[in-house]
C-alpha positions as CSV (number, residue, x, y, z in Angstrom):
1,M,3.4,-12.2,-4.0
2,E,2.9,-8.8,-4.4
3,R,5.2,-6.6,-2.3
4,N,2.1,-4.9,-0.3
5,D,0.7,-8.4,0.3
6,Y,4.0,-9.9,1.2
7,L,4.5,-7.2,3.9
8,A,0.8,-7.3,5.2
9,W,1.4,-11.2,5.5
10,Y,4.8,-10.9,7.0
11,D,3.4,-8.4,9.6
12,F,0.3,-10.8,10.3
13,I,2.5,-14.1,11.0
14,N,4.8,-12.2,13.3
15,K,2.0,-10.6,15.1
16,K,1.9,-11.9,19.1
17,G,-1.3,-13.8,20.1
18,N,-3.1,-16.4,18.6
19,T,-6.4,-14.9,17.7
20,I,-7.1,-12.4,14.8
21,D,-9.1,-9.1,14.6
22,H,-11.6,-8.2,11.7
23,S,-9.2,-6.8,9.6
24,E,-6.7,-9.8,9.8
25,Y,-9.7,-12.0,9.0
26,M,-10.7,-9.6,6.3
27,L,-6.8,-9.8,5.3
28,V,-6.9,-13.5,5.1
29,M,-10.2,-14.0,3.0
30,E,-8.7,-11.3,0.4
31,L,-5.4,-12.9,0.1
32,H,-6.9,-16.3,-0.3
33,A,-9.0,-15.1,-3.2
34,K,-6.5,-13.1,-4.9
35,Y,-3.7,-16.1,-4.9
36,F,-6.4,-19.3,-5.2
37,N,-8.5,-17.4,-8.0
38,H,-11.6,-17.2,-6.3
39,K,-14.6,-14.9,-5.6
40,L,-14.3,-13.3,-1.9
41,K,-15.6,-15.9,0.4
42,K,-16.3,-14.9,4.2
43,L,-15.7,-18.3,5.9
44,C,-18.0,-18.6,9.3
45,K,-15.5,-17.4,12.0
46,C,-16.8,-20.3,14.1
47,K,-15.1,-22.4,11.8
48,G,-11.5,-21.9,13.2
49,S,-10.1,-25.0,11.0
50,A,-11.6,-23.5,7.7
51,V,-9.6,-20.1,8.4
52,Q,-6.6,-21.9,9.6
53,K,-7.0,-24.0,6.4
54,Y,-6.8,-20.3,4.2
55,I,-3.8,-19.3,6.7
56,D,-1.7,-22.5,5.8
57,D,-2.5,-22.0,2.2
58,I,-1.3,-18.3,2.1
59,N,1.9,-19.3,4.3
60,E,2.8,-21.5,1.4
61,V,2.6,-18.9,-1.3
62,F,4.6,-16.5,1.1
63,E,7.3,-19.2,1.7
64,K,7.5,-19.6,-2.1
65,S,7.7,-15.6,-2.8
66,P,11.2,-14.1,-2.9
67,K,11.4,-11.4,-0.5
68,P,10.8,-7.8,-1.6
69,K,13.2,-5.3,-1.5
70,I,12.6,-2.8,1.3
71,R,13.6,0.7,1.4
C-alpha cells in the first residue's frame, strides 16, 4: 500500500464512531478500486454490508502492508 493511502487508511480505522461521512465513503470506494483493480464503483450507501465488505478487504491489504516511515 502506498504511503499516502496507508496514512489515510490508518486515520480512517482509528477514528471514533461507527458511521462514515461522504469523504470517508469515497476513500473506501477509491482505495478498493485501486487495490482490487476495478473501475470506481459507488456502492449504494443503503447497503451497509457491501460497504463493510469493501472496508474488510482494504483492512486485509493494510494489515499486510509494511508501515511507512513517518518523518
